Structures are given as structure tokens and as C-alpha cells.
Backbone bond lengths (Angstrom), bond angles and torsions (degrees), N, CA, C in turn:
res aa  C-N    CA-C-N  psi(-1)  N-CA   C-N-CA  omega(-1)  CA-C   N-CA-C  phi
1 M - - - 1.462 - - 1.529 111.23 -
2 T 1.332 116.67 -38.33 1.458 120.13 179.70 1.516 111.24 -64.08
3 E 1.338 117.46 -39.44 1.461 121.05 178.82 1.521 111.19 -62.91
4 V 1.324 116.58 -38.30 1.464 120.51 178.40 1.517 109.96 -65.23
5 A 1.343 117.17 -44.66 1.463 121.06 179.60 1.521 110.58 -63.01
6 T 1.333 117.51 -41.20 1.458 121.11 178.63 1.521 110.70 -64.30
7 A 1.331 116.94 -42.10 1.461 120.73 179.08 1.523 110.49 -61.81
8 R 1.328 116.38 -41.11 1.467 119.67 179.15 1.524 110.57 -63.85
9 R 1.339 116.76 -43.69 1.458 120.32 -178.03 1.520 112.23 -63.88
10 S 1.316 117.29 -32.69 1.454 120.17 -174.35 1.525 113.12 -78.69
11 R 1.296 119.13 -1.00 1.466 121.33 -179.20 1.529 112.79 -70.30
12 I 1.307 118.22 -21.69 1.456 120.96 -179.61 1.526 107.92 -81.24
13 T 1.318 115.74 122.22 1.463 120.23 -179.44 1.531 109.41 -72.37
14 P 1.308 117.25 158.58 1.473 119.41 176.38 1.532 112.50 -57.29
15 E 1.324 116.78 -35.96 1.463 120.25 178.94 1.525 111.18 -65.85
16 R 1.332 115.32 -43.55 1.468 120.44 178.72 1.526 110.43 -65.87
17 E 1.309 115.89 -40.16 1.471 120.40 178.00 1.526 109.96 -60.81
18 A 1.320 117.37 -43.79 1.470 121.31 178.19 1.529 110.96 -61.29
19 E 1.331 117.65 -41.19 1.469 121.78 176.94 1.529 110.98 -61.25
20 L 1.315 115.90 -44.18 1.469 120.38 179.43 1.524 110.54 -62.18
21 Y 1.325 116.44 -45.21 1.466 119.94 -179.98 1.524 111.26 -61.94
22 E 1.321 116.74 -41.29 1.466 120.45 179.19 1.527 110.31 -63.55
23 A 1.321 117.35 -40.46 1.469 121.08 177.89 1.526 111.00 -64.49
24 V 1.322 116.68 -39.86 1.469 120.36 178.15 1.526 109.83 -62.18
25 L 1.329 117.30 -45.00 1.461 120.52 179.84 1.528 111.27 -64.57
26 D 1.323 116.98 -39.46 1.468 120.07 176.72 1.529 110.50 -61.18
27 L 1.324 116.43 -45.45 1.468 120.11 178.52 1.529 111.50 -63.54
28 L 1.316 116.98 -40.16 1.470 120.24 177.35 1.514 110.98 -58.84
29 R 1.317 116.00 -43.92 1.468 120.05 179.81 1.526 111.58 -66.35
30 E 1.316 115.96 -32.99 1.469 120.47 -178.32 1.524 113.02 -77.59
31 V 1.340 116.93 -45.72 1.470 119.17 -170.44 1.520 114.68 -120.93
32 G 1.329 118.48 -12.37 1.463 121.06 -177.36 1.518 111.31 84.56
33 Y 1.325 115.03 167.84 1.459 120.22 -174.16 1.529 112.81 -65.14
34 D 1.321 116.44 -47.05 1.462 119.47 -174.35 1.525 112.45 -61.53
35 A 1.335 117.11 -36.70 1.466 120.00 -178.37 1.527 112.58 -86.87
36 L 1.319 117.83 -10.90 1.463 120.26 178.51 1.525 108.64 -71.97
37 T 1.306 116.29 131.28 1.466 120.48 179.09 1.519 109.86 -124.67
38 M 1.320 115.01 157.09 1.459 119.38 176.07 1.534 109.62 -65.27
39 D 1.333 117.48 -31.21 1.470 120.89 175.41 1.527 110.27 -60.12
40 A 1.341 116.04 -44.60 1.467 120.08 -179.60 1.530 110.97 -64.90
41 V 1.334 116.48 -41.05 1.469 120.25 178.27 1.528 109.64 -63.40
42 A 1.329 116.04 -44.54 1.467 120.28 179.79 1.529 110.57 -60.60
43 A 1.326 116.59 -44.43 1.465 120.04 -179.80 1.528 111.36 -65.77
44 R 1.320 116.75 -44.01 1.470 121.06 -178.21 1.527 111.57 -64.76
45 T 1.327 115.86 -35.54 1.474 119.83 -174.42 1.523 113.10 -100.81
46 K 1.338 115.90 1.44 1.467 120.88 -177.35 1.533 110.80 53.92
47 S 1.339 113.64 46.58 1.468 122.18 178.01 1.514 108.36 -116.30
48 S 1.305 115.58 166.71 1.458 118.07 171.69 1.518 108.31 -91.16
49 K 1.327 114.87 148.11 1.462 119.61 176.23 1.522 110.17 -60.30
50 A 1.316 116.81 -36.84 1.462 120.87 179.92 1.530 111.00 -59.98
51 T 1.320 116.54 -40.98 1.468 120.65 177.86 1.523 110.39 -63.21
52 L 1.319 116.63 -44.02 1.464 120.34 -179.98 1.528 111.08 -61.65
53 Y 1.317 116.51 -46.77 1.467 119.45 179.55 1.526 111.64 -66.29
54 R 1.310 116.49 -38.13 1.466 120.28 179.70 1.532 110.37 -64.39
55 Q 1.328 115.72 -40.35 1.468 120.80 -176.99 1.529 112.31 -77.70
56 W 1.330 117.38 -42.25 1.457 120.07 -172.61 1.520 114.85 -116.78
57 G 1.283 119.32 -12.24 1.454 120.92 177.64 1.514 114.55 83.70
58 G 1.312 118.45 -32.82 1.450 121.08 179.97 1.517 111.90 175.42
59 K 1.312 114.44 179.42 1.459 121.66 -174.90 1.517 112.39 -63.29
60 A 1.312 118.44 -43.42 1.467 121.37 -176.73 1.523 111.37 -59.69
61 E 1.316 116.03 -47.99 1.465 121.14 -179.57 1.534 110.61 -63.78
62 L 1.313 116.91 -42.47 1.460 121.67 -179.96 1.529 110.89 -62.69
63 V 1.314 117.16 -45.09 1.465 121.17 -179.31 1.525 110.55 -65.77
64 A 1.320 117.71 -46.40 1.472 120.54 -179.30 1.530 110.78 -60.93
65 K 1.325 116.88 -42.94 1.469 119.70 179.78 1.525 111.41 -69.21
66 A 1.323 117.41 -33.27 1.467 120.16 176.94 1.524 110.26 -65.86
67 V 1.324 116.83 -43.00 1.472 120.12 178.37 1.525 109.95 -64.99
68 R 1.322 117.73 -42.89 1.473 121.23 178.37 1.530 110.70 -61.60
69 H 1.327 116.12 -43.13 1.459 120.71 179.92 1.527 111.04 -62.21
70 N 1.327 116.34 -32.03 1.454 122.72 -178.09 1.527 112.31 -74.03
71 K 1.321 117.37 -17.99 1.461 120.07 -178.70 1.515 110.02 -71.15
72 P 1.318 116.91 136.90 1.462 119.76 -176.14 1.518 113.04 -74.64
73 G 1.299 115.49 153.32 1.453 121.42 172.50 1.502 113.57 74.81
74 S 1.296 114.48 167.58 1.455 120.38 177.57 1.511 108.88 -81.94
75 L 1.318 115.92 171.32 1.457 119.69 177.19 1.519 111.57 -71.61
76 E 1.299 117.09 -18.64 1.449 119.98 -178.04 1.519 110.13 -89.54
77 V 1.326 115.73 124.59 1.451 121.32 -179.34 1.522 108.41 -96.83
78 A 1.312 115.22 131.37 1.465 119.29 178.85 1.524 109.64 -61.87
79 D 1.309 115.60 141.61 1.460 121.47 176.97 1.521 107.37 -82.93
80 T 1.322 116.26 107.06 1.462 120.70 -178.28 1.512 112.07 -83.58
81 G 1.327 117.12 -10.99 1.462 120.95 -179.36 1.512 114.06 100.34
82 S 1.334 116.82 -6.49 1.468 119.42 177.77 1.525 109.92 -147.21
83 L 1.313 115.75 154.16 1.463 120.89 176.98 1.526 110.25 -61.75
84 R 1.320 116.67 -45.41 1.465 120.40 179.32 1.531 110.34 -58.84
85 G 1.309 116.78 -47.08 1.457 120.61 179.81 1.516 112.59 -61.46
86 D 1.333 116.49 -41.99 1.469 120.28 179.87 1.528 111.42 -65.38
87 L 1.341 117.21 -43.52 1.466 120.14 -179.77 1.530 110.57 -66.93
88 H 1.320 116.71 -39.21 1.465 119.50 176.24 1.526 109.88 -64.42
89 A 1.328 117.19 -41.19 1.474 120.35 179.79 1.524 110.97 -60.68
90 L 1.328 117.30 -40.08 1.471 120.38 176.30 1.526 110.36 -59.50
91 T 1.294 116.08 -44.24 1.460 121.92 -177.16 1.524 112.22 -69.70
92 L 1.311 116.85 -37.00 1.467 121.01 -173.54 1.525 113.85 -81.19
93 R 1.336 117.64 1.22 1.468 119.61 177.37 1.517 111.75 -67.99
94 S 1.325 117.98 -23.45 1.471 122.10 177.72 1.515 109.22 -111.67
95 D 1.326 116.28 136.51 1.457 117.69 174.05 1.533 108.45 -82.17
96 D 1.314 116.44 174.39 1.467 120.68 -174.61 1.525 112.93 -61.40
97 C 1.322 117.24 -37.28 1.474 120.36 179.20 1.526 110.52 -65.40
98 E 1.326 116.96 -43.84 1.470 120.78 178.31 1.526 110.54 -63.10
99 M 1.335 116.42 -41.26 1.471 119.27 179.15 1.514 111.36 -62.20
100 E 1.320 116.57 -41.96 1.463 119.85 179.56 1.526 110.84 -63.26
101 A 1.323 116.99 -44.62 1.464 120.72 179.21 1.525 111.00 -64.91
102 N 1.327 116.99 -42.36 1.460 120.71 179.80 1.525 111.71 -67.27
103 S 1.318 116.54 -36.53 1.461 120.97 178.36 1.530 110.31 -63.61
104 A 1.322 116.30 -45.10 1.473 120.44 178.92 1.526 110.44 -64.06
105 L 1.313 116.79 -41.50 1.463 121.14 179.32 1.530 110.57 -62.53
106 M 1.328 117.07 -45.36 1.466 120.35 -178.55 1.529 111.59 -67.82
107 R 1.330 117.50 -35.81 1.471 119.62 175.31 1.519 110.03 -60.73
108 G 1.322 115.75 -41.23 1.454 120.62 179.75 1.517 113.12 -67.08
109 L 1.320 116.56 -29.59 1.466 120.63 -178.91 1.530 113.63 -89.78
110 A 1.327 117.31 -15.88 1.466 121.11 -172.34 1.528 113.44 -53.93
111 M 1.309 117.66 -49.57 1.467 119.79 -178.71 1.524 111.35 -65.41
112 A 1.314 116.52 -41.76 1.464 120.23 -179.87 1.521 110.81 -63.34
113 I 1.324 117.76 -39.19 1.462 121.04 -179.90 1.520 110.87 -60.99
114 H 1.326 115.87 -40.56 1.466 119.31 -176.77 1.518 114.10 -83.36
115 S 1.319 117.07 -11.17 1.468 118.60 179.06 1.523 112.98 -111.98
116 N 1.330 116.92 1.28 1.459 120.58 -177.87 1.524 109.24 -129.53
117 E 1.320 116.22 109.60 1.463 122.03 -176.49 1.523 113.14 -59.00
118 D 1.314 117.05 -41.30 1.465 120.67 -179.68 1.523 111.05 -64.45
119 L 1.315 116.81 -42.75 1.459 120.65 179.61 1.529 110.67 -67.17
120 L 1.323 117.00 -41.97 1.462 120.97 177.81 1.530 110.55 -60.16
121 R 1.318 116.99 -45.65 1.463 121.20 179.10 1.530 110.87 -61.75
122 A 1.320 116.46 -45.31 1.462 120.70 -179.66 1.529 111.22 -64.53
123 F 1.328 117.36 -40.27 1.461 120.00 178.48 1.522 111.15 -66.59
124 K 1.322 116.87 -40.16 1.473 119.14 177.45 1.528 109.97 -61.16
125 E 1.316 115.97 -45.17 1.467 120.30 -177.35 1.524 112.82 -67.63
126 H 1.320 117.83 -44.42 1.463 120.72 -171.52 1.519 115.36 -98.06
127 L 1.341 117.74 -16.88 1.465 119.83 -179.24 1.525 112.90 -123.09
128 V 1.319 117.17 -54.60 1.464 119.94 -174.37 1.520 111.45 -64.53
129 E 1.319 117.34 -52.49 1.469 119.90 -178.05 1.530 112.45 -61.81
130 P 1.339 119.83 -45.58 1.472 118.61 176.51 1.527 112.90 -61.15
131 E 1.355 116.96 -38.99 1.472 119.88 178.34 1.524 110.37 -64.26
132 M 1.329 116.04 -43.19 1.465 119.25 179.70 1.525 110.77 -64.70
133 A 1.308 117.38 -37.49 1.469 120.71 177.59 1.528 110.57 -62.75
134 E 1.339 116.96 -39.96 1.467 120.44 176.50 1.517 110.99 -59.58
135 F 1.329 115.84 -49.02 1.457 119.81 -178.85 1.531 111.20 -65.01
136 R 1.326 117.53 -39.65 1.473 119.81 177.84 1.525 110.73 -60.53
137 A 1.342 117.23 -40.96 1.467 120.75 179.40 1.525 110.39 -63.95
138 V 1.320 117.38 -44.30 1.460 121.99 178.76 1.524 110.15 -61.40
139 L 1.327 116.26 -46.14 1.466 120.27 -178.49 1.517 111.82 -67.42
140 Q 1.329 117.35 -38.50 1.462 119.75 178.99 1.524 111.09 -63.44
141 R 1.318 116.12 -39.41 1.472 118.92 176.56 1.522 110.27 -62.23
142 A 1.333 116.82 -41.49 1.468 120.55 179.67 1.530 110.70 -65.08
143 I 1.323 116.90 -38.34 1.470 120.60 176.17 1.521 109.58 -64.17
144 D 1.326 116.29 -46.61 1.474 121.06 -179.35 1.528 111.61 -61.35
145 R 1.335 117.31 -33.74 1.469 121.04 178.70 1.519 112.17 -80.80
146 G 1.344 117.13 -9.52 1.463 120.91 -178.98 1.516 114.11 84.19
147 E 1.336 117.13 15.03 1.469 120.44 -179.29 1.523 112.23 -77.38
148 I 1.311 116.69 -32.85 1.471 121.08 178.92 1.524 109.22 -136.00
149 R 1.331 115.37 158.20 1.463 121.49 178.06 1.525 110.25 -84.58
150 A 1.302 116.38 141.00 1.466 120.99 179.83 1.520 112.19 -65.38
151 D 1.332 117.83 -24.09 1.470 120.70 -177.29 1.531 113.03 -96.55
152 N 1.329 117.80 11.17 1.454 120.47 179.16 1.531 108.72 -67.57
153 P 1.349 117.34 122.45 1.471 119.41 -177.75 1.532 113.87 -65.21
154 A 1.325 118.70 -20.20 1.467 120.82 179.81 1.525 111.74 -67.50
155 I 1.332 117.82 -21.29 1.468 120.83 -179.57 1.523 110.97 -56.40
156 G 1.306 116.91 -39.04 1.462 121.03 -179.18 1.522 114.35 -69.84
157 F 1.326 116.19 -9.69 1.468 120.30 -177.01 1.521 114.01 -113.91
158 I 1.327 117.63 6.61 1.463 120.41 -175.66 1.531 112.12 -58.70
159 V 1.326 117.32 -45.43 1.465 119.71 -179.71 1.525 110.12 -65.21
160 H 1.318 116.76 -40.40 1.465 120.52 178.56 1.529 110.54 -61.57
161 M 1.336 115.74 -41.97 1.466 119.10 -179.93 1.525 110.72 -63.11
162 M 1.317 116.84 -46.16 1.463 120.32 -176.15 1.531 111.77 -68.74
163 I 1.323 116.46 -45.94 1.468 119.45 179.21 1.524 110.02 -66.34
164 G 1.330 116.29 -37.69 1.466 120.62 178.61 1.519 111.72 -59.84
165 A 1.322 116.42 -45.11 1.470 120.03 179.21 1.526 110.75 -63.37
166 F 1.323 115.58 -43.88 1.466 121.09 -179.65 1.526 110.51 -60.50
167 A 1.334 116.13 -46.48 1.467 121.06 -175.92 1.527 112.83 -75.72
168 A 1.323 116.93 -38.98 1.459 120.51 -174.01 1.523 113.45 -75.71
169 R 1.302 117.42 -20.48 1.471 120.76 -178.00 1.531 111.40 -54.22
170 G 1.307 117.29 -45.86 1.465 120.73 179.81 1.515 113.07 -68.51
171 M 1.331 116.78 -39.91 1.467 120.18 -178.22 1.521 112.34 -70.12
172 I 1.310 116.19 -44.64 1.460 119.84 -173.96 1.525 111.77 -83.38
173 D 1.314 117.02 -48.21 1.461 121.35 -174.76 1.524 113.57 -98.89
174 E 1.337 116.86 -7.20 1.461 122.50 -176.55 1.527 111.16 54.66
175 Q 1.339 114.90 38.87 1.460 122.21 176.97 1.517 108.17 -137.01
176 P 1.313 117.50 153.29 1.461 118.88 177.21 1.529 110.13 -73.96
177 P 1.334 116.88 157.85 1.459 118.40 173.66 1.527 109.23 -65.94
178 T 1.311 116.26 146.71 1.463 121.40 178.33 1.521 108.97 -132.64
179 Q 1.313 116.12 165.02 1.458 120.00 176.33 1.528 110.58 -58.31
180 A 1.334 116.88 -45.09 1.469 120.66 -178.38 1.521 110.90 -61.68
181 F 1.336 116.63 -44.39 1.462 119.63 179.59 1.524 110.76 -62.41
182 L 1.324 117.35 -48.76 1.461 120.04 -175.36 1.527 112.83 -69.32
183 T 1.322 118.05 -37.57 1.470 118.24 178.07 1.525 110.71 -69.26
184 S 1.344 117.91 -36.08 1.471 119.01 176.62 1.530 110.53 -69.73
185 Y 1.321 117.52 -33.87 1.471 121.58 175.67 1.536 110.19 -64.04
186 I 1.312 116.52 -42.92 1.472 120.38 177.25 1.524 109.64 -58.31
187 D 1.337 116.87 -46.99 1.461 120.69 -177.07 1.529 112.44 -68.01
188 A 1.335 117.19 -38.50 1.457 120.99 -174.78 1.528 114.24 -86.53
189 V 1.331 117.98 -28.98 1.461 120.46 -172.69 1.526 112.59 -119.05
190 V 1.318 117.08 -54.00 1.467 120.79 -171.86 1.531 111.50 -69.03
191 L 1.316 117.54 -51.70 1.468 119.32 -177.45 1.530 112.70 -62.76
192 P 1.348 119.38 -45.34 1.459 117.74 177.25 1.541 112.46 -59.65
193 A 1.324 117.05 -37.44 1.471 119.54 178.85 1.531 110.79 -65.45
194 L 1.330 116.21 -41.78 1.469 119.73 -177.70 1.530 112.47 -74.01
195 R 1.302 116.80 -23.94 1.469 119.90 -177.67 1.517 112.78 -97.26
196 A 1.324 116.73 -0.51 1.483 120.68 -178.89 1.514 111.33 -66.25
């Protein structure tokens, strides 16, 4: 039975999957998570609801995977040879326009994530954990190179610092996050904390 289910799931080509994810993100921007329905996704993408449920199981999984698919670059960050270079490389994977769009999308999803257990679980699995793994790899390389101490307590807060800067930029400065803002934040706040 599992082989049959896997065979059914694999019928969607990567190109078709990308189209579906883009349609989901467009609908999210238009109506928000709570008003987004699998019926609307099916209609927008000319898919059957059965196909959507078979492939993704439900709305939460589909939305989380669409957001993950929308993130630039692979999960593997090139080793630039320095902690500063690696953190800047993570930040520079998105241009300013993409950051602004992603920031608006995440603001729109924030309440739904915290009030919907399925969405929270899907986001942790498909976005939070992969992001944390990226940062752990970057930090481990810096530890191995002797740039930072393994027992530095700031290591446990790196993701919080980066997400905090990304999210707070709009609230505090009423501006979207930009490459310049985030790279200067890394240099002024994150690196000094990690090197303390």
C-alpha cells in the first residue's frame, strides 16, 4: 500500500509542484491563511482536491512546503572560510524585494502559526528545523576554525537574533528588512555576541 501511495505522490512534476506552491503563496497574500481553502487552491491550480490531499495531506503541510519552496538557495551554505562570510552569505541569498515579500507573508502567517497546531508543527518541520540546522552547521564550522568558543551562551540564541532582526525591522523602523540592514546587524550585534 505504501508503494502505491508513493507512486501516486510522485506523479506531480517538479515544475507542476512549483506552480502549485506559487499559487498557494499568491492565495495566502490575497486572503490569508484562515480564509485559504483547499477548494480555492484546487480551483486556482486546476487540480483536484483529492490530488492535493493525497500529495500534501492538508492545508498546513501544503502552506509550510510552499513557504519552504519559496526560500532562496539550497539548505547547504557554502563555506566562505569565516563566520562573518557564512552569515552574510545566508543573508544575501534573498534580494531586498524577496525579503520584503517574505516579511509581509510571514507577518500574515504569524497569528495562524500560533493558533493552529498543525500549521505550527508543519512550520517547525519544514522551516524552523532546516533553518536551525543551517545555523548549527555555520556555527560548528566557526567553532572548528577557532573563531568562537563552543560554550558561548549566545550560540543558543543565534536563530532568535536573526529572526528577531528580520521581524522587528518593520515594527520598529516601519521599513522592510534589507540586505544592508541585516548584514550591518550581523556585524554590530550577532558577531560581537558570538565572539564574546
